[in-house]
ZADODREN-207335 format. One line per field, with one value per residue: z negated, y, x of N, C-alpha, C in turn. Coordinates in Angstrom, 1 decimal. Layout:
BEGIN
nw <- c(Z/...)
nv <- c(Y/...)
nu <- c(X/...)
caw <- c(Z/...)
cav <- c(Y/...)
cau <- c(X/...)
cw <- c(Z/...)
cv <- c(Y/...)
cu <- c(X/...)
END
This chain:
BEGIN
nw <- c(13.0/13.3/15.8/15.4/15.0/12.5/10.9/9.5/7.3/7.9/5.9/4.7/2.4/0.3/0.1/-0.7/-3.1/-4.7/-4.6/-6.0/-8.4/-11.9/-11.9/-12.8/-13.4/-10.4/-8.1/-5.9/-3.9/-2.7/-0.4/-0.7/1.5/2.5/4.8/5.8/6.3/5.4/3.1/1.0/2.2/2.9/0.4/-0.6/1.2/0.6/-2.1/-1.8/-0.4/-2.4/-4.3/-3.0/-3.3/-5.8/-7.7/-10.2/-9.9/-10.8/-9.8/-9.5/-9.2/-8.2/-6.5/-5.1/-4.1/-5.4/-7.8/-10.9/-14.1/-16.9/-19.9/-22.3/-21.3/-21.2/-23.7/-24.4/-22.2/-21.7/-22.1/-19.8/-17.8/-15.5/-14.9/-11.8/-10.5/-11.0/-10.4/-10.0/-11.4/-12.2/-12.3/-12.5/-11.9/-11.3/-11.6/-13.9/-13.8/-13.5/-16.0/-17.6/-17.3/-18.2/-19.9/-18.0/-15.6/-14.9/-14.7/-15.3/-17.5/-17.7/-16.1/-17.7/-19.7/-18.4/-17.8/-20.4/-21.1/-19.4/-19.6/-18.3/-15.7/-12.7/-10.7/-10.0/-8.2/-7.0/-6.0/-4.8/-4.4/-2.5/-4.1/-6.8/-6.7/-6.4/-8.9/-10.5/-9.8/-10.3/-11.0/-10.2/-7.7/-4.5/-1.8/-0.1/0.8/3.5/4.5/7.1/9.9/13.3/13.8/14.4/12.2/10.1/10.8/10.9/8.1/7.0/7.9/6.7/4.0/4.0/4.6/2.3/0.3/1.2/0.8/-1.9/-3.3/-1.8/-0.5/1.9/3.4/4.7/4.8/6.8/6.8/9.0/9.2/11.4/14.6/15.6/18.3/19.7/22.0/21.2/18.5/18.3/19.5/17.7/15.5/16.7/17.3/14.7/13.7/15.4/14.8/12.1/12.1/13.9/12.8/10.1/9.3/8.3/8.0/9.5/8.4/8.8/10.2/10.0/11.3/9.9/10.4/10.1/10.4/9.7/8.5/5.2/4.1/5.5/6.0/5.3/7.1/8.7/9.3/7.6/5.1/5.3/5.3/2.8/1.2/1.7/0.7/-2.0/-2.4/-1.5/-2.2/-4.4/-4.4/-3.6/-1.0/2.3/5.3/8.5/10.4/13.3/14.8/14.0/15.2/17.8/18.2/18.2/20.5/22.4/21.8/22.4/22.6/22.0/20.5/19.7/16.9/15.6/14.8/16.3)
nv <- c(-6.0/-3.7/-1.2/1.5/4.8/5.6/7.7/6.8/6.2/4.3/2.4/2.0/1.0/1.2/4.0/4.7/3.3/4.8/7.2/6.5/5.7/5.7/7.1/8.0/5.8/4.5/4.5/2.3/2.0/-0.5/-1.0/-3.3/-5.9/-8.0/-9.4/-9.9/-12.5/-13.0/-11.7/-12.4/-12.7/-10.1/-8.8/-10.1/-9.3/-6.5/-6.5/-7.6/-5.6/-3.5/-4.7/-4.7/-2.1/-1.9/-1.9/-3.0/-4.6/-4.6/-6.5/-5.8/-7.6/-7.0/-7.3/-8.2/-10.7/-11.8/-13.8/-14.7/-13.1/-14.3/-15.4/-14.1/-11.8/-9.7/-8.7/-8.3/-7.2/-8.1/-10.8/-11.8/-11.4/-12.6/-13.8/-13.7/-13.5/-12.3/-9.5/-9.2/-9.1/-10.4/-9.8/-11.3/-9.8/-9.5/-7.8/-6.4/-3.6/-2.4/-3.1/-1.3/1.2/4.5/6.9/8.9/7.7/7.0/4.9/5.4/5.2/2.5/2.2/3.3/1.5/-0.7/0.1/0.3/-2.4/-3.6/-2.5/-2.7/-2.4/-0.5/0.1/0.1/-1.9/-1.8/-3.8/-3.5/-3.0/-0.3/1.1/0.5/1.7/4.3/4.9/4.3/6.0/8.6/11.1/11.3/12.2/10.7/8.5/6.3/2.9/1.4/-1.8/-4.1/-6.2/-7.5/-8.3/-7.6/-7.4/-6.9/-4.5/-2.8/-2.9/-1.7/0.9/1.6/1.6/3.7/5.8/5.7/6.5/9.0/10.3/10.0/10.7/12.6/12.0/12.5/11.5/8.7/5.5/2.6/-0.9/-3.6/-6.8/-8.6/-9.8/-7.9/-7.6/-7.9/-6.5/-5.6/-4.9/-2.4/-0.9/-1.1/0.4/2.9/3.4/3.5/5.7/7.7/7.6/8.3/11.0/12.2/11.7/11.8/13.7/13.0/11.8/9.4/8.5/6.9/3.6/0.1/-3.1/-6.3/-9.5/-12.3/-14.8/-14.6/-15.4/-15.5/-15.4/-13.7/-10.4/-7.5/-5.3/-2.1/-0.5/-1.2/-0.8/2.0/3.0/2.1/3.5/6.1/6.1/5.9/8.2/10.7/13.9/16.7/17.0/14.6/14.0/13.9/15.7/14.7/12.4/12.5/10.3/9.9/12.2/11.6/9.4/10.8/12.3/10.3/8.8/8.2/11.0/11.0/8.8/5.9/5.6/3.1/1.5/-0.5)
nu <- c(11.4/9.3/8.9/8.8/10.1/12.3/14.4/17.5/20.2/23.3/23.6/20.9/19.5/21.3/21.7/19.1/18.8/20.4/19.0/16.5/17.4/17.0/14.6/11.2/8.4/7.1/4.3/2.6/-0.2/-1.9/-4.4/-6.9/-7.9/-10.3/-10.4/-8.0/-5.8/-3.2/-2.2/-0.6/2.0/2.5/2.6/4.8/6.8/6.9/7.7/10.2/11.5/11.4/13.0/15.5/16.0/16.7/14.8/12.5/9.5/6.1/3.5/0.2/-2.5/-5.4/-7.5/-10.8/-10.6/-8.5/-6.7/-8.4/-7.9/-5.8/-7.4/-6.6/-5.5/-7.3/-7.3/-4.6/-2.4/0.1/0.1/-0.9/1.0/3.3/6.6/8.1/10.4/13.8/13.3/10.6/7.5/4.2/0.7/-2.3/-5.3/-7.9/-10.9/-10.1/-9.5/-12.1/-13.1/-12.0/-13.1/-13.9/-16.2/-16.3/-16.1/-13.6/-10.7/-8.1/-6.5/-5.8/-3.6/-1.7/-1.6/-0.7/2.0/3.0/2.8/4.7/7.5/9.9/9.5/9.9/8.2/4.8/2.9/-0.1/-2.6/-5.7/-9.3/-10.8/-12.7/-11.9/-9.3/-10.0/-11.0/-8.9/-6.9/-7.8/-6.8/-4.1/-1.7/-1.7/-0.8/-2.5/-1.9/-3.0/-4.3/-4.5/-5.3/-4.9/-7.5/-10.9/-12.8/-11.1/-10.0/-12.2/-12.9/-10.7/-10.9/-13.4/-12.6/-10.8/-12.5/-14.2/-12.3/-11.6/-14.1/-14.6/-12.3/-11.0/-8.7/-6.3/-4.2/-2.5/-0.8/-0.1/-0.2/0.1/-0.8/0.3/1.7/4.5/5.1/2.8/0.6/-1.9/-1.5/-0.2/-2.2/-4.3/-3.3/-3.1/-5.8/-6.9/-5.6/-6.6/-9.4/-9.2/-8.4/-10.3/-12.8/-12.7/-11.0/-8.5/-5.1/-3.1/-0.2/2.2/3.0/3.6/4.2/3.9/5.0/3.1/4.1/6.7/10.1/10.5/13.0/14.5/15.9/13.8/13.9/14.6/12.3/10.1/11.4/11.9/9.2/8.3/10.1/9.3/6.8/7.4/8.9/7.6/6.1/5.9/3.1/2.4/2.0/3.2/4.2/2.9/4.7/6.9/6.2/3.5/2.4/2.9/1.1/-1.3/-1.1/-1.4/-3.6/-7.1/-9.1/-11.8/-12.6/-14.6/-16.8/-16.6/-13.6/-12.4)
caw <- c(12.5/14.0/16.6/15.2/14.7/11.2/10.8/8.3/7.3/8.3/4.8/4.2/1.1/-0.6/-0.2/-1.4/-4.4/-5.4/-4.7/-6.9/-9.7/-13.1/-11.7/-13.5/-12.8/-9.2/-7.8/-4.5/-4.0/-1.5/-0.3/-0.4/2.7/2.4/6.1/6.1/5.8/5.0/2.1/0.2/2.9/2.9/-0.9/-0.7/1.9/-0.2/-3.3/-1.4/-0.1/-3.6/-4.9/-2.4/-3.7/-7.2/-8.5/-10.7/-9.6/-11.4/-8.9/-10.2/-8.1/-8.7/-5.4/-5.3/-3.7/-6.2/-9.0/-12.2/-15.1/-18.0/-20.8/-23.2/-20.7/-21.5/-25.0/-24.3/-20.8/-21.7/-22.1/-18.4/-16.9/-15.2/-14.2/-10.6/-10.1/-11.8/-10.1/-9.7/-12.3/-11.5/-13.2/-11.9/-12.5/-10.7/-12.5/-15.0/-13.7/-13.8/-17.4/-18.3/-16.9/-19.3/-19.7/-16.8/-14.4/-14.6/-15.3/-15.2/-18.7/-17.4/-15.6/-18.8/-20.4/-17.6/-18.0/-21.7/-21.1/-18.6/-19.6/-17.5/-14.3/-12.1/-9.7/-10.1/-6.9/-7.3/-4.9/-5.3/-3.4/-2.5/-5.2/-8.0/-6.6/-6.6/-10.3/-11.2/-9.4/-10.3/-11.2/-9.6/-6.3/-3.9/-0.3/-0.1/1.9/4.0/4.9/8.1/10.9/14.6/13.9/14.3/10.9/9.2/11.2/10.4/6.7/6.6/8.2/5.7/2.8/4.1/4.5/0.9/-0.5/1.6/0.3/-3.4/-3.9/-0.9/-0.1/3.3/4.1/4.5/5.6/7.3/7.1/9.8/9.2/12.8/15.3/16.1/19.7/20.3/22.4/20.4/17.3/18.4/19.9/16.5/14.8/17.4/17.1/13.3/13.5/16.1/14.0/10.8/12.4/14.6/12.1/8.6/9.1/7.6/8.7/9.3/8.4/9.5/10.1/10.2/11.4/9.2/11.1/9.2/10.6/9.5/7.6/4.1/3.7/6.3/5.5/5.8/8.2/8.3/9.4/6.4/4.1/5.4/4.9/1.3/0.6/1.9/-0.3/-3.4/-2.5/-1.5/-2.5/-5.7/-4.2/-3.3/0.5/3.2/6.6/9.4/11.1/14.8/15.2/13.9/16.2/19.1/18.3/18.5/21.8/23.3/21.5/23.0/21.8/21.6/20.2/19.1/15.4/15.3/15.1/16.9)
cav <- c(-5.9/-2.8/-0.4/2.9/5.5/6.2/8.0/6.2/6.0/2.9/1.5/2.7/0.5/1.7/5.4/4.7/2.9/6.0/8.2/6.2/5.3/6.5/7.9/7.5/4.7/4.9/3.7/2.0/1.5/-1.3/-1.1/-4.6/-6.1/-9.4/-10.0/-10.2/-13.8/-13.2/-10.7/-12.9/-12.4/-8.7/-8.5/-10.6/-8.3/-5.3/-6.7/-7.8/-4.2/-2.8/-5.4/-4.2/-0.7/-1.9/-1.6/-4.1/-4.4/-5.3/-6.6/-5.8/-8.2/-6.7/-7.3/-9.1/-12.1/-12.2/-14.8/-14.2/-13.0/-15.1/-14.9/-13.2/-10.5/-8.6/-8.1/-8.0/-7.4/-8.8/-12.2/-12.3/-11.1/-13.7/-13.4/-14.5/-13.5/-11.2/-8.2/-9.2/-9.6/-10.5/-9.9/-11.6/-8.7/-9.3/-7.3/-5.7/-2.1/-2.1/-3.3/-0.1/2.5/5.3/7.5/9.8/6.9/6.8/3.8/5.8/4.8/1.2/2.3/3.6/0.2/-1.5/0.6/-0.1/-3.9/-4.0/-1.3/-2.9/-2.2/0.8/0.3/-0.6/-2.2/-2.1/-4.3/-3.4/-2.4/1.2/1.6/0.5/2.6/5.7/5.1/4.2/7.2/9.8/12.4/11.2/12.3/9.3/8.2/4.9/2.0/0.6/-3.1/-4.6/-7.1/-7.1/-8.8/-6.5/-7.3/-6.3/-3.1/-2.1/-2.8/-0.7/2.3/1.9/1.9/5.0/6.7/5.8/7.2/10.4/10.9/10.0/11.3/13.6/11.6/12.8/11.0/7.3/4.7/1.4/-2.2/-4.5/-8.2/-9.0/-9.9/-6.6/-7.5/-8.1/-5.2/-5.1/-4.4/-0.9/-0.3/-1.0/1.5/4.1/3.7/3.9/7.1/8.6/7.7/9.0/12.4/12.8/11.6/12.0/14.8/12.5/11.6/8.2/9.0/5.9/2.2/-1.0/-4.5/-7.4/-10.7/-13.3/-16.0/-14.3/-16.1/-14.6/-15.3/-12.6/-9.0/-6.9/-4.4/-0.7/0.2/-1.4/-0.1/3.4/3.2/2.0/4.6/7.3/5.9/6.2/9.5/11.6/15.3/17.0/16.8/13.2/13.9/14.4/16.1/13.6/12.3/12.7/9.1/10.1/13.2/10.9/8.7/11.7/12.7/9.2/8.1/8.8/12.1/10.8/7.3/5.5/5.5/1.8/1.7/-1.7)
cau <- c(10.1/8.4/9.8/8.6/11.4/12.5/15.8/18.0/21.7/23.7/23.3/19.7/19.1/22.3/21.3/17.8/19.0/20.9/17.9/15.5/17.9/16.6/13.4/10.0/7.6/6.5/3.1/2.2/-1.6/-2.2/-5.8/-7.2/-8.8/-10.6/-10.4/-6.6/-5.5/-1.8/-1.9/0.6/3.2/2.7/3.1/6.2/7.7/7.0/8.5/11.6/12.1/11.6/14.1/16.7/16.2/17.1/13.6/11.7/8.1/4.9/2.4/-1.1/-3.3/-6.8/-8.5/-11.9/-10.3/-7.3/-7.0/-8.9/-6.8/-5.9/-8.4/-6.0/-5.1/-8.3/-7.0/-3.2/-2.0/1.4/-0.2/-1.2/2.1/4.2/7.8/8.2/11.9/14.4/12.9/9.2/6.5/2.9/-0.5/-3.6/-6.0/-9.3/-12.0/-9.6/-9.7/-13.5/-13.4/-11.4/-13.7/-14.4/-17.5/-16.3/-15.9/-12.1/-10.0/-6.7/-5.7/-5.4/-2.3/-0.8/-1.5/0.2/3.3/3.4/3.0/5.8/8.3/11.1/9.2/10.1/7.2/3.5/2.3/-1.5/-3.4/-7.1/-10.2/-10.9/-13.5/-11.1/-8.3/-10.5/-11.2/-7.6/-6.1/-8.7/-6.1/-2.8/-1.5/-1.5/-1.0/-2.8/-1.3/-4.0/-4.0/-5.3/-4.7/-5.5/-8.8/-11.9/-13.4/-10.1/-9.8/-13.4/-12.8/-9.7/-11.5/-14.4/-11.9/-10.3/-13.7/-14.6/-11.3/-11.8/-15.3/-14.7/-11.1/-10.5/-7.3/-6.3/-3.0/-2.5/0.1/-0.8/0.5/-0.7/-0.3/0.2/3.0/4.8/5.2/1.5/0.1/-3.1/-1.1/0.0/-3.5/-5.1/-2.8/-3.5/-7.2/-7.2/-5.1/-7.5/-10.6/-9.0/-8.3/-11.5/-14.1/-12.5/-10.0/-7.4/-3.9/-2.4/1.2/3.1/2.5/4.5/3.6/4.6/4.7/2.7/4.9/8.2/10.8/10.7/14.4/15.1/15.8/12.5/14.1/14.6/11.0/9.4/12.1/11.6/7.9/8.2/10.8/8.5/5.7/7.9/9.5/6.5/6.3/5.2/1.7/2.2/1.7/4.2/3.7/2.9/6.0/6.8/5.5/2.1/2.0/2.9/-0.1/-2.4/-1.0/-1.7/-4.8/-8.2/-9.6/-13.2/-12.8/-15.9/-16.8/-16.1/-12.2/-11.9)
cw <- c(13.4/14.6/16.4/14.8/13.3/11.1/9.5/8.4/7.6/7.1/4.1/2.7/0.0/-1.0/-0.9/-2.8/-5.3/-5.6/-5.8/-8.3/-10.8/-12.9/-12.6/-12.8/-11.6/-9.0/-6.3/-4.6/-2.6/-1.4/0.1/0.8/2.8/3.7/6.6/5.5/5.2/4.0/1.3/0.9/2.8/1.5/-1.1/0.0/1.2/-1.4/-3.0/-1.1/-1.4/-4.4/-4.4/-2.8/-5.2/-8.2/-9.0/-10.5/-10.4/-10.3/-9.6/-9.1/-8.5/-7.6/-5.8/-5.0/-4.4/-7.3/-10.2/-13.2/-16.2/-19.1/-21.8/-22.7/-21.0/-22.8/-25.0/-22.9/-20.7/-21.6/-20.7/-17.4/-16.7/-14.6/-13.0/-10.2/-11.0/-11.6/-9.8/-10.9/-11.7/-12.5/-12.3/-12.6/-11.9/-11.8/-13.6/-14.9/-14.0/-15.3/-18.2/-17.9/-18.1/-19.0/-18.5/-15.5/-14.0/-15.3/-15.3/-16.4/-18.6/-16.9/-16.7/-19.6/-19.7/-17.8/-19.4/-21.8/-20.4/-18.5/-18.7/-16.0/-13.8/-11.1/-10.1/-8.7/-7.1/-6.0/-5.3/-4.2/-3.5/-3.7/-6.5/-7.9/-6.8/-8.1/-11.0/-11.0/-9.3/-10.4/-10.5/-8.2/-5.7/-2.4/-0.2/1.1/2.3/4.5/6.0/9.0/12.3/14.8/13.7/12.9/9.9/9.5/10.7/8.9/6.3/6.8/7.1/4.4/2.8/3.9/3.0/0.0/-0.1/0.9/-1.3/-4.0/-3.0/-0.6/1.4/4.1/3.7/5.3/5.9/7.4/7.9/9.7/10.5/13.5/15.9/17.6/20.4/20.7/21.6/19.1/17.3/18.7/18.6/15.7/15.4/17.2/15.7/13.1/14.2/15.3/12.7/11.1/12.9/13.7/10.6/8.3/8.3/8.5/8.4/9.5/9.1/9.4/10.5/10.3/10.7/9.9/10.1/9.2/10.3/8.5/6.4/3.6/4.5/5.7/6.1/7.0/7.8/8.4/8.1/5.2/4.1/4.9/3.4/0.6/0.6/0.9/-1.7/-3.5/-2.5/-1.7/-3.8/-5.6/-3.8/-1.8/1.3/4.5/7.5/10.2/12.6/15.4/15.2/14.9/17.6/19.3/18.8/19.9/22.8/23.0/22.1/22.1/21.3/21.4/19.5/17.6/15.0/15.7/15.8/18.4)
cv <- c(-5.0/-1.7/1.1/3.5/6.0/6.4/7.5/6.1/4.5/2.0/2.2/2.3/1.1/3.2/5.5/4.3/4.0/7.0/7.8/5.7/6.2/7.3/7.3/6.4/5.2/4.0/3.5/1.4/0.9/-1.5/-2.5/-4.8/-7.6/-10.2/-10.2/-11.5/-14.0/-12.1/-11.1/-12.6/-10.9/-8.3/-9.0/-9.7/-7.0/-5.4/-6.9/-6.4/-3.5/-3.4/-4.9/-2.8/-0.7/-1.7/-2.9/-3.7/-5.2/-5.3/-6.8/-6.3/-8.1/-6.7/-8.3/-10.5/-12.6/-13.2/-14.0/-14.1/-14.0/-14.5/-13.9/-11.8/-9.4/-7.9/-7.6/-8.3/-8.2/-10.3/-12.7/-12.0/-12.2/-13.2/-14.3/-14.6/-12.4/-9.8/-8.1/-9.8/-9.5/-10.6/-10.2/-10.7/-8.5/-8.9/-6.4/-4.2/-1.7/-2.2/-2.1/1.2/3.2/6.0/8.5/9.0/6.7/5.6/4.1/5.3/3.3/1.2/2.5/2.3/-0.7/-1.2/0.2/-1.6/-4.4/-2.9/-1.5/-2.6/-0.7/1.1/-0.5/-0.7/-2.7/-2.5/-4.4/-2.8/-0.9/1.8/1.6/1.5/4.0/5.9/5.1/5.5/8.5/11.1/12.4/11.5/10.9/9.3/6.7/4.2/1.1/-0.8/-3.6/-5.6/-6.7/-7.6/-7.7/-6.3/-6.6/-4.8/-2.2/-1.9/-1.7/0.7/2.6/2.2/3.3/6.0/6.8/6.7/8.7/11.0/11.0/10.7/12.3/13.3/11.7/12.2/9.5/6.7/3.4/0.2/-3.1/-5.9/-8.8/-9.0/-8.5/-6.5/-7.6/-6.7/-4.7/-4.5/-2.9/-0.2/-0.1/0.2/2.8/4.5/4.1/5.3/8.0/8.7/8.5/10.5/12.9/12.7/11.9/13.2/14.4/12.1/10.2/8.5/8.1/4.5/1.3/-2.3/-5.5/-8.7/-11.8/-14.6/-15.7/-15.2/-15.2/-14.5/-14.2/-11.3/-8.3/-6.0/-3.0/0.0/0.0/-0.7/1.4/3.8/3.2/3.1/5.9/7.3/6.3/7.7/10.6/13.1/15.6/16.9/15.4/13.0/14.6/14.8/14.9/13.6/12.5/11.5/9.3/11.2/12.5/10.1/9.6/12.2/11.6/8.6/8.9/9.9/11.9/9.3/7.1/5.4/4.2/1.8/0.4/-1.4)
cu <- c(9.2/9.3/9.5/9.9/11.4/14.0/16.3/19.5/22.0/23.4/22.1/19.4/20.0/21.9/20.0/17.9/19.5/19.8/16.9/16.0/17.5/15.3/12.3/9.3/6.9/5.2/2.9/0.8/-1.9/-3.7/-6.2/-8.1/-9.1/-10.5/-8.9/-6.1/-4.1/-1.4/-0.7/1.9/3.5/3.2/4.5/7.2/7.9/7.8/9.9/12.2/12.4/12.8/15.4/17.0/16.6/16.0/12.9/10.2/7.1/3.8/1.1/-2.1/-4.8/-7.8/-9.7/-11.6/-9.0/-7.7/-7.6/-7.8/-6.9/-6.8/-7.8/-5.6/-6.1/-8.0/-5.5/-2.7/-0.7/1.2/-0.4/-0.1/3.1/5.5/8.1/9.7/12.5/13.9/11.4/8.4/5.1/1.8/-1.7/-4.6/-7.4/-10.3/-11.4/-9.8/-11.2/-13.8/-12.8/-12.0/-14.3/-15.7/-17.5/-16.1/-14.5/-11.6/-8.5/-5.9/-5.2/-4.0/-1.3/-0.6/-0.6/1.7/3.9/3.6/4.2/6.8/9.6/10.8/9.3/9.0/5.9/2.9/0.9/-2.2/-4.9/-8.0/-10.3/-11.6/-12.6/-9.9/-8.8/-10.7/-9.8/-6.8/-7.0/-8.0/-4.7/-2.8/-1.2/-1.6/-1.3/-2.2/-2.4/-3.5/-5.0/-4.6/-5.2/-6.9/-9.8/-12.5/-12.4/-9.9/-11.0/-13.4/-11.8/-10.2/-12.5/-13.7/-11.4/-11.4/-14.1/-13.6/-11.3/-13.0/-15.2/-13.5/-10.5/-9.0/-7.2/-5.1/-2.8/-1.3/-0.7/0.2/-0.4/0.0/-0.6/1.5/3.3/4.8/3.9/1.0/-1.1/-2.7/-0.9/-1.4/-4.4/-4.6/-3.2/-5.0/-7.6/-6.7/-6.0/-8.8/-10.4/-9.0/-9.7/-12.7/-13.9/-11.6/-8.8/-6.3/-3.4/-0.9/2.1/2.5/3.7/3.8/4.5/4.1/4.3/3.5/6.4/8.8/11.1/12.1/15.1/14.9/14.5/12.7/14.0/13.2/10.2/10.1/11.9/10.2/7.7/8.9/10.0/7.3/6.2/8.4/8.4/6.9/5.7/3.7/1.3/1.8/2.8/3.5/3.8/4.2/5.8/6.1/4.0/1.6/2.0/1.6/-1.3/-2.4/-1.5/-3.0/-6.0/-8.8/-11.1/-13.4/-14.1/-15.7/-16.2/-14.6/-11.7/-11.6)
END
């Protein structure tokens, strides 16, 4: 998949299954990007990794480009949850977070309703725009997972989403998934530029990144790089933020110190 260095035991998935066994519900916030054409592949890869870790995932698909929810879901979320596989459930949730905003501008209680509607799930994978994520995670510690591709519009949108989350929630640490061929030279350049812009203009850190090939065979194992990134998302620290890895420090050493505001 991706050639970033992530230390891992020989049987990484086995060790991680033991680590996450019996833990409370975990959250992964995937920042939606309407300019990424292969979001479905990315979601599939993420749920496959989570399945190998022994976790049941509820995909909450709440992006502006996601399917509309079933009519009854507004009253009973369980009515809108579909079982896709033994370890994956799916909720078409476009517009639902906004419908749960309270008088303080938070929709955090929507997450509690989701957990109650799908008690079998160990992970909530929430795919939503930056504005919705800011309202959903108004109090929780979080390291958002940005989504982009090698296309300029997608990179610009990812940077804008990061800027919004920095301004509204003071979230200063991010991971990145690039829906792009890992071997493409521009793929690494995009990650380096986003890391540079995050630090130079927002004071934020791009913790790690992985490229997911849109043309990959979904029957293949996702690979250690993506597994390691997902595990780090789940593991975190009590504050929900980890120190930047050696990989992130290497980006800063090689990225231009005065990159243009446009991250393309």
